[in-house]
ChimeraX commands (.cxc) that place a marker at each C-alpha (Angstrom):
marker #1 position 83.35,106.89,33.77 radius 0.5
marker #1 position 80.06,108.32,35.21 radius 0.5
marker #1 position 78.38,105.03,34.36 radius 0.5
marker #1 position 80.83,102.92,35.62 radius 0.5
marker #1 position 80.54,104.26,39.05 radius 0.5
marker #1 position 76.81,103.99,39.20 radius 0.5
marker #1 position 76.75,100.45,37.49 radius 0.5
marker #1 position 79.62,99.43,40.89 radius 0.5
marker #1 position 77.51,101.47,43.37 radius 0.5
marker #1 position 74.31,98.91,42.22 radius 0.5
marker #1 position 76.15,95.98,42.51 radius 0.5
marker #1 position 77.64,96.65,45.54 radius 0.5
marker #1 position 74.13,97.37,46.87 radius 0.5
marker #1 position 72.93,94.04,46.16 radius 0.5
marker #1 position 75.87,92.34,47.74 radius 0.5
marker #1 position 75.10,94.54,50.65 radius 0.5
marker #1 position 71.37,93.75,50.92 radius 0.5
marker #1 position 71.83,90.28,50.49 radius 0.5
marker #1 position 74.46,90.07,52.94 radius 0.5
marker #1 position 72.08,91.64,55.51 radius 0.5
marker #1 position 69.44,89.46,54.45 radius 0.5
marker #1 position 71.55,86.13,55.08 radius 0.5
marker #1 position 72.88,87.60,58.11 radius 0.5
marker #1 position 69.50,88.11,59.39 radius 0.5
marker #1 position 68.33,84.34,58.90 radius 0.5
marker #1 position 71.57,82.92,60.10 radius 0.5
marker #1 position 71.98,84.77,62.95 radius 0.5
marker #1 position 69.11,83.20,64.67 radius 0.5
marker #1 position 68.77,79.45,66.18 radius 0.5
marker #1 position 68.61,77.01,63.13 radius 0.5
marker #1 position 66.20,74.86,65.36 radius 0.5
marker #1 position 62.58,75.24,63.50 radius 0.5
marker #1 position 59.49,75.58,65.06 radius 0.5
marker #1 position 57.58,72.26,64.36 radius 0.5
marker #1 position 54.21,72.13,62.78 radius 0.5
marker #1 position 53.33,68.58,63.34 radius 0.5
marker #1 position 50.70,68.51,60.68 radius 0.5
marker #1 position 53.49,68.90,58.18 radius 0.5
marker #1 position 56.35,66.82,59.72 radius 0.5
marker #1 position 54.47,63.46,61.14 radius 0.5
marker #1 position 53.89,62.33,57.74 radius 0.5
marker #1 position 57.21,62.83,56.76 radius 0.5
marker #1 position 58.65,61.35,59.49 radius 0.5
marker #1 position 55.99,58.00,58.90 radius 0.5
marker #1 position 57.47,57.87,55.56 radius 0.5
marker #1 position 60.98,57.67,57.02 radius 0.5
marker #1 position 59.83,54.84,59.46 radius 0.5
marker #1 position 57.11,53.11,57.51 radius 0.5
marker #1 position 56.52,52.29,53.70 radius 0.5
marker #1 position 53.86,55.83,52.62 radius 0.5
marker #1 position 53.14,58.92,54.15 radius 0.5
marker #1 position 50.98,59.47,57.23 radius 0.5
marker #1 position 48.24,61.58,57.86 radius 0.5
marker #1 position 48.01,62.90,54.21 radius 0.5
marker #1 position 44.45,62.89,53.08 radius 0.5
marker #1 position 42.53,64.81,50.19 radius 0.5
marker #1 position 42.50,68.39,51.67 radius 0.5
marker #1 position 46.79,68.01,51.87 radius 0.5
marker #1 position 48.73,67.36,49.62 radius 0.5
marker #1 position 52.50,65.57,49.99 radius 0.5
marker #1 position 54.44,68.22,48.16 radius 0.5
marker #1 position 55.94,69.69,51.40 radius 0.5
marker #1 position 55.95,66.90,53.66 radius 0.5
marker #1 position 58.06,65.29,50.47 radius 0.5
marker #1 position 60.36,68.27,50.66 radius 0.5
marker #1 position 60.56,67.28,54.53 radius 0.5
marker #1 position 61.25,64.28,53.99 radius 0.5
marker #1 position 63.86,64.55,51.47 radius 0.5
marker #1 position 65.85,66.45,53.44 radius 0.5
marker #1 position 65.30,64.42,56.52 radius 0.5
marker #1 position 66.58,61.57,54.45 radius 0.5
marker #1 position 69.76,63.07,53.51 radius 0.5
marker #1 position 70.66,65.05,56.29 radius 0.5
marker #1 position 68.68,63.79,59.34 radius 0.5
marker #1 position 68.53,67.03,61.05 radius 0.5
marker #1 position 65.60,69.32,61.32 radius 0.5
marker #1 position 67.85,72.46,61.28 radius 0.5
marker #1 position 68.64,70.94,57.26 radius 0.5
marker #1 position 65.15,72.48,56.78 radius 0.5
marker #1 position 65.74,75.89,58.12 radius 0.5
marker #1 position 68.81,76.14,56.07 radius 0.5
marker #1 position 67.23,74.97,52.86 radius 0.5
marker #1 position 64.38,77.34,53.43 radius 0.5
marker #1 position 66.89,80.31,54.35 radius 0.5
marker #1 position 68.13,79.50,50.87 radius 0.5
marker #1 position 65.40,79.35,49.20 radius 0.5
marker #1 position 64.33,82.57,50.61 radius 0.5
marker #1 position 67.37,84.51,49.67 radius 0.5
marker #1 position 66.80,82.74,46.30 radius 0.5
marker #1 position 63.34,84.23,45.91 radius 0.5
marker #1 position 64.81,87.84,46.20 radius 0.5
marker #1 position 67.29,86.68,43.21 radius 0.5
marker #1 position 64.85,85.91,41.22 radius 0.5
marker #1 position 62.12,88.62,42.09 radius 0.5
marker #1 position 65.23,90.83,41.02 radius 0.5
marker #1 position 66.00,89.11,37.59 radius 0.5
marker #1 position 62.10,89.01,36.73 radius 0.5
marker #1 position 62.26,93.10,37.69 radius 0.5
marker #1 position 64.67,93.66,35.26 radius 0.5
marker #1 position 62.61,91.33,32.45 radius 0.5
marker #1 position 59.32,93.19,32.94 radius 0.5
marker #1 position 61.08,96.57,31.38 radius 0.5
marker #1 position 61.90,94.99,28.41 radius 0.5
marker #1 position 58.20,94.59,27.34 radius 0.5
marker #1 position 57.11,98.32,28.43 radius 0.5
marker #1 position 56.83,100.08,25.33 radius 0.5
marker #1 position 58.71,103.18,25.37 radius 0.5
marker #1 position 59.30,103.57,29.27 radius 0.5
marker #1 position 59.65,107.07,30.40 radius 0.5
marker #1 position 61.27,106.07,33.65 radius 0.5
marker #1 position 65.45,105.94,33.16 radius 0.5
marker #1 position 66.61,102.72,33.50 radius 0.5
marker #1 position 68.82,103.81,36.23 radius 0.5
marker #1 position 65.79,104.80,38.95 radius 0.5
marker #1 position 63.98,101.57,37.54 radius 0.5
marker #1 position 66.22,98.98,38.76 radius 0.5
marker #1 position 67.22,100.78,42.04 radius 0.5
marker #1 position 63.29,100.74,42.69 radius 0.5
marker #1 position 63.28,97.02,42.03 radius 0.5
marker #1 position 66.41,96.38,44.46 radius 0.5
marker #1 position 64.57,98.53,47.16 radius 0.5
marker #1 position 61.45,96.32,46.80 radius 0.5
marker #1 position 63.41,93.10,46.86 radius 0.5
marker #1 position 65.53,94.61,49.87 radius 0.5
marker #1 position 62.13,95.02,51.45 radius 0.5
marker #1 position 61.02,91.48,50.96 radius 0.5
marker #1 position 64.77,89.85,52.33 radius 0.5
marker #1 position 65.09,91.99,55.27 radius 0.5
marker #1 position 61.37,92.07,56.47 radius 0.5
marker #1 position 60.39,89.90,59.70 radius 0.5
marker #1 position 57.60,87.97,58.36 radius 0.5
marker #1 position 59.47,85.92,55.36 radius 0.5
marker #1 position 62.11,85.10,58.11 radius 0.5
marker #1 position 59.52,84.17,60.69 radius 0.5
marker #1 position 57.92,81.63,58.11 radius 0.5
marker #1 position 61.18,80.26,57.06 radius 0.5
marker #1 position 61.96,79.21,60.40 radius 0.5
marker #1 position 58.46,77.23,60.73 radius 0.5
marker #1 position 58.29,73.40,59.39 radius 0.5
marker #1 position 55.43,74.83,56.97 radius 0.5
marker #1 position 54.34,75.31,53.27 radius 0.5
marker #1 position 54.48,79.15,54.14 radius 0.5
marker #1 position 58.47,78.71,54.38 radius 0.5
marker #1 position 59.02,77.87,50.86 radius 0.5
marker #1 position 56.18,79.54,48.74 radius 0.5
marker #1 position 58.25,83.01,48.75 radius 0.5
marker #1 position 60.31,81.13,46.33 radius 0.5
marker #1 position 57.97,79.28,44.54 radius 0.5
marker #1 position 56.06,82.80,43.65 radius 0.5
marker #1 position 59.19,84.04,42.44 radius 0.5
marker #1 position 59.71,80.99,40.07 radius 0.5
marker #1 position 55.94,81.49,39.20 radius 0.5
marker #1 position 56.61,85.68,38.26 radius 0.5
marker #1 position 59.21,84.78,36.42 radius 0.5
marker #1 position 58.01,82.46,33.83 radius 0.5
marker #1 position 54.85,85.00,33.80 radius 0.5
marker #1 position 57.57,87.56,32.40 radius 0.5
marker #1 position 58.56,84.80,29.97 radius 0.5
marker #1 position 55.08,84.31,28.94 radius 0.5
marker #1 position 55.09,88.46,28.37 radius 0.5
marker #1 position 58.19,87.93,25.84 radius 0.5
marker #1 position 56.81,85.02,23.90 radius 0.5
marker #1 position 53.48,87.36,23.78 radius 0.5
marker #1 position 55.28,89.96,22.39 radius 0.5
marker #1 position 57.28,88.30,19.63 radius 0.5
marker #1 position 54.06,86.59,18.48 radius 0.5
marker #1 position 52.69,90.43,18.47 radius 0.5
marker #1 position 55.55,91.49,16.62 radius 0.5
marker #1 position 54.86,88.60,13.93 radius 0.5
marker #1 position 51.00,89.88,13.37 radius 0.5
marker #1 position 49.87,86.54,15.22 radius 0.5
marker #1 position 47.27,87.23,17.64 radius 0.5
marker #1 position 47.77,87.51,21.81 radius 0.5
marker #1 position 45.04,85.12,22.12 radius 0.5
marker #1 position 47.73,82.41,21.23 radius 0.5
marker #1 position 50.10,83.47,23.48 radius 0.5
marker #1 position 50.41,82.12,27.05 radius 0.5
marker #1 position 47.82,84.02,29.79 radius 0.5
marker #1 position 49.81,83.64,32.81 radius 0.5
marker #1 position 48.71,84.75,35.87 radius 0.5
marker #1 position 49.55,84.43,39.58 radius 0.5
marker #1 position 46.14,83.90,40.44 radius 0.5
marker #1 position 45.71,80.78,38.65 radius 0.5
marker #1 position 48.61,79.48,40.18 radius 0.5
marker #1 position 47.24,80.26,43.87 radius 0.5
marker #1 position 43.48,79.01,43.25 radius 0.5
marker #1 position 42.85,75.89,43.51 radius 0.5
marker #1 position 39.82,75.82,41.47 radius 0.5
marker #1 position 41.09,77.26,38.43 radius 0.5
marker #1 position 42.84,75.36,35.73 radius 0.5
marker #1 position 46.44,75.27,34.62 radius 0.5
marker #1 position 45.50,75.03,31.33 radius 0.5
marker #1 position 46.94,78.19,30.15 radius 0.5
marker #1 position 50.38,77.35,30.62 radius 0.5
marker #1 position 52.35,76.43,27.75 radius 0.5
marker #1 position 55.51,74.71,28.42 radius 0.5
marker #1 position 56.19,71.63,30.56 radius 0.5
marker #1 position 57.73,73.43,33.17 radius 0.5
marker #1 position 55.72,76.16,33.50 radius 0.5
marker #1 position 52.84,73.95,34.00 radius 0.5
marker #1 position 54.87,72.31,36.83 radius 0.5
marker #1 position 55.69,75.55,38.75 radius 0.5
marker #1 position 52.51,76.42,38.54 radius 0.5
marker #1 position 50.70,73.24,40.01 radius 0.5
marker #1 position 53.08,72.91,42.93 radius 0.5
marker #1 position 52.79,76.46,43.80 radius 0.5
marker #1 position 48.79,76.35,43.91 radius 0.5
marker #1 position 48.79,72.87,45.43 radius 0.5
marker #1 position 51.40,73.38,48.13 radius 0.5
marker #1 position 48.97,76.85,48.87 radius 0.5
marker #1 position 46.04,74.69,49.26 radius 0.5
marker #1 position 47.95,72.26,51.50 radius 0.5
marker link #1:1,2 radius 0.2
marker link #1:2,3 radius 0.2
marker link #1:3,4 radius 0.2
marker link #1:4,5 radius 0.2
marker link #1:5,6 radius 0.2
marker link #1:6,7 radius 0.2
marker link #1:7,8 radius 0.2
marker link #1:8,9 radius 0.2
marker link #1:9,10 radius 0.2
marker link #1:10,11 radius 0.2
marker link #1:11,12 radius 0.2
marker link #1:12,13 radius 0.2
marker link #1:13,14 radius 0.2
marker link #1:14,15 radius 0.2
marker link #1:15,16 radius 0.2
marker link #1:16,17 radius 0.2
marker link #1:17,18 radius 0.2
marker link #1:18,19 radius 0.2
marker link #1:19,20 radius 0.2
marker link #1:20,21 radius 0.2
marker link #1:21,22 radius 0.2
marker link #1:22,23 radius 0.2
marker link #1:23,24 radius 0.2
marker link #1:24,25 radius 0.2
marker link #1:25,26 radius 0.2
marker link #1:26,27 radius 0.2
marker link #1:27,28 radius 0.2
marker link #1:28,29 radius 0.2
marker link #1:29,30 radius 0.2
marker link #1:30,31 radius 0.2
marker link #1:31,32 radius 0.2
marker link #1:32,33 radius 0.2
marker link #1:33,34 radius 0.2
marker link #1:34,35 radius 0.2
marker link #1:35,36 radius 0.2
marker link #1:36,37 radius 0.2
marker link #1:37,38 radius 0.2
marker link #1:38,39 radius 0.2
marker link #1:39,40 radius 0.2
marker link #1:40,41 radius 0.2
marker link #1:41,42 radius 0.2
marker link #1:42,43 radius 0.2
marker link #1:43,44 radius 0.2
marker link #1:44,45 radius 0.2
marker link #1:45,46 radius 0.2
marker link #1:46,47 radius 0.2
marker link #1:47,48 radius 0.2
marker link #1:48,49 radius 0.2
marker link #1:49,50 radius 0.2
marker link #1:50,51 radius 0.2
marker link #1:51,52 radius 0.2
marker link #1:52,53 radius 0.2
marker link #1:53,54 radius 0.2
marker link #1:54,55 radius 0.2
marker link #1:55,56 radius 0.2
marker link #1:56,57 radius 0.2
marker link #1:57,58 radius 0.2
marker link #1:58,59 radius 0.2
marker link #1:59,60 radius 0.2
marker link #1:60,61 radius 0.2
marker link #1:61,62 radius 0.2
marker link #1:62,63 radius 0.2
marker link #1:63,64 radius 0.2
marker link #1:64,65 radius 0.2
marker link #1:65,66 radius 0.2
marker link #1:66,67 radius 0.2
marker link #1:67,68 radius 0.2
marker link #1:68,69 radius 0.2
marker link #1:69,70 radius 0.2
marker link #1:70,71 radius 0.2
marker link #1:71,72 radius 0.2
marker link #1:72,73 radius 0.2
marker link #1:73,74 radius 0.2
marker link #1:74,75 radius 0.2
marker link #1:75,76 radius 0.2
marker link #1:76,77 radius 0.2
marker link #1:77,78 radius 0.2
marker link #1:78,79 radius 0.2
marker link #1:79,80 radius 0.2
marker link #1:80,81 radius 0.2
marker link #1:81,82 radius 0.2
marker link #1:82,83 radius 0.2
marker link #1:83,84 radius 0.2
marker link #1:84,85 radius 0.2
marker link #1:85,86 radius 0.2
marker link #1:86,87 radius 0.2
marker link #1:87,88 radius 0.2
marker link #1:88,89 radius 0.2
marker link #1:89,90 radius 0.2
marker link #1:90,91 radius 0.2
marker link #1:91,92 radius 0.2
marker link #1:92,93 radius 0.2
marker link #1:93,94 radius 0.2
marker link #1:94,95 radius 0.2
marker link #1:95,96 radius 0.2
marker link #1:96,97 radius 0.2
marker link #1:97,98 radius 0.2
marker link #1:98,99 radius 0.2
marker link #1:99,100 radius 0.2
marker link #1:100,101 radius 0.2
marker link #1:101,102 radius 0.2
marker link #1:102,103 radius 0.2
marker link #1:103,104 radius 0.2
marker link #1:104,105 radius 0.2
marker link #1:105,106 radius 0.2
marker link #1:106,107 radius 0.2
marker link #1:107,108 radius 0.2
marker link #1:108,109 radius 0.2
marker link #1:109,110 radius 0.2
marker link #1:110,111 radius 0.2
marker link #1:111,112 radius 0.2
marker link #1:112,113 radius 0.2
marker link #1:113,114 radius 0.2
marker link #1:114,115 radius 0.2
marker link #1:115,116 radius 0.2
marker link #1:116,117 radius 0.2
marker link #1:117,118 radius 0.2
marker link #1:118,119 radius 0.2
marker link #1:119,120 radius 0.2
marker link #1:120,121 radius 0.2
marker link #1:121,122 radius 0.2
marker link #1:122,123 radius 0.2
marker link #1:123,124 radius 0.2
marker link #1:124,125 radius 0.2
marker link #1:125,126 radius 0.2
marker link #1:126,127 radius 0.2
marker link #1:127,128 radius 0.2
marker link #1:128,129 radius 0.2
marker link #1:129,130 radius 0.2
marker link #1:130,131 radius 0.2
marker link #1:131,132 radius 0.2
marker link #1:132,133 radius 0.2
marker link #1:133,134 radius 0.2
marker link #1:134,135 radius 0.2
marker link #1:135,136 radius 0.2
marker link #1:136,137 radius 0.2
marker link #1:137,138 radius 0.2
marker link #1:138,139 radius 0.2
marker link #1:139,140 radius 0.2
marker link #1:140,141 radius 0.2
marker link #1:141,142 radius 0.2
marker link #1:142,143 radius 0.2
marker link #1:143,144 radius 0.2
marker link #1:144,145 radius 0.2
marker link #1:145,146 radius 0.2
marker link #1:146,147 radius 0.2
marker link #1:147,148 radius 0.2
marker link #1:148,149 radius 0.2
marker link #1:149,150 radius 0.2
marker link #1:150,151 radius 0.2
marker link #1:151,152 radius 0.2
marker link #1:152,153 radius 0.2
marker link #1:153,154 radius 0.2
marker link #1:154,155 radius 0.2
marker link #1:155,156 radius 0.2
marker link #1:156,157 radius 0.2
marker link #1:157,158 radius 0.2
marker link #1:158,159 radius 0.2
marker link #1:159,160 radius 0.2
marker link #1:160,161 radius 0.2
marker link #1:161,162 radius 0.2
marker link #1:162,163 radius 0.2
marker link #1:163,164 radius 0.2
marker link #1:164,165 radius 0.2
marker link #1:165,166 radius 0.2
marker link #1:166,167 radius 0.2
marker link #1:167,168 radius 0.2
marker link #1:168,169 radius 0.2
marker link #1:169,170 radius 0.2
marker link #1:170,171 radius 0.2
marker link #1:171,172 radius 0.2
marker link #1:172,173 radius 0.2
marker link #1:173,174 radius 0.2
marker link #1:174,175 radius 0.2
marker link #1:175,176 radius 0.2
marker link #1:176,177 radius 0.2
marker link #1:177,178 radius 0.2
marker link #1:178,179 radius 0.2
marker link #1:179,180 radius 0.2
marker link #1:180,181 radius 0.2
marker link #1:181,182 radius 0.2
marker link #1:182,183 radius 0.2
marker link #1:183,184 radius 0.2
marker link #1:184,185 radius 0.2
marker link #1:185,186 radius 0.2
marker link #1:186,187 radius 0.2
marker link #1:187,188 radius 0.2
marker link #1:188,189 radius 0.2
marker link #1:189,190 radius 0.2
marker link #1:190,191 radius 0.2
marker link #1:191,192 radius 0.2
marker link #1:192,193 radius 0.2
marker link #1:193,194 radius 0.2
marker link #1:194,195 radius 0.2
marker link #1:195,196 radius 0.2
marker link #1:196,197 radius 0.2
marker link #1:197,198 radius 0.2
marker link #1:198,199 radius 0.2
marker link #1:199,200 radius 0.2
marker link #1:200,201 radius 0.2
marker link #1:201,202 radius 0.2
marker link #1:202,203 radius 0.2
marker link #1:203,204 radius 0.2
marker link #1:204,205 radius 0.2
marker link #1:205,206 radius 0.2
marker link #1:206,207 radius 0.2
marker link #1:207,208 radius 0.2
marker link #1:208,209 radius 0.2
marker link #1:209,210 radius 0.2
marker link #1:210,211 radius 0.2
marker link #1:211,212 radius 0.2
view
């Protein structure tokens, strides 16, 4: 009975935190702060054959994201809503990743009940902080980087799981994926360490977005 009460209390806390995070985002005006460097290429694509002002130092990933939203909804507020939803999704993915990481810790000494509450606390700090909310209100890549990083970390934990299985089968850990966040964020590093097409694309998208 006590275990069921603790489980219920945990999920009630999850719902409250995400509800507060959603309220924090959607109670503000939805009109975004426009950054011309990332908006003008999308607008030029809407009225012309190609993206404008996209050169070697900037990719079309984020302008393409803006272009798709403007093409479908035709409203700048759709960009803010989409980035807010992705921000909330980042919190959910972070929480899933935190729960997965424990599976790869041999003989964990911290009780699971305490461990998952610590993870929820970390997610709450992220979701209820001002900086992510401010980023999500700007038309700039930082508005969706939190989501991409959370996906990157999730696949990172998946790589740990595959490495653990290989180790259990007496294979060398060197044959597993060496997935690191720095490889995704540093444009100078190669993404050849990613095994699996989905993982590789997420890494490339993340580092390209930071490079834009």
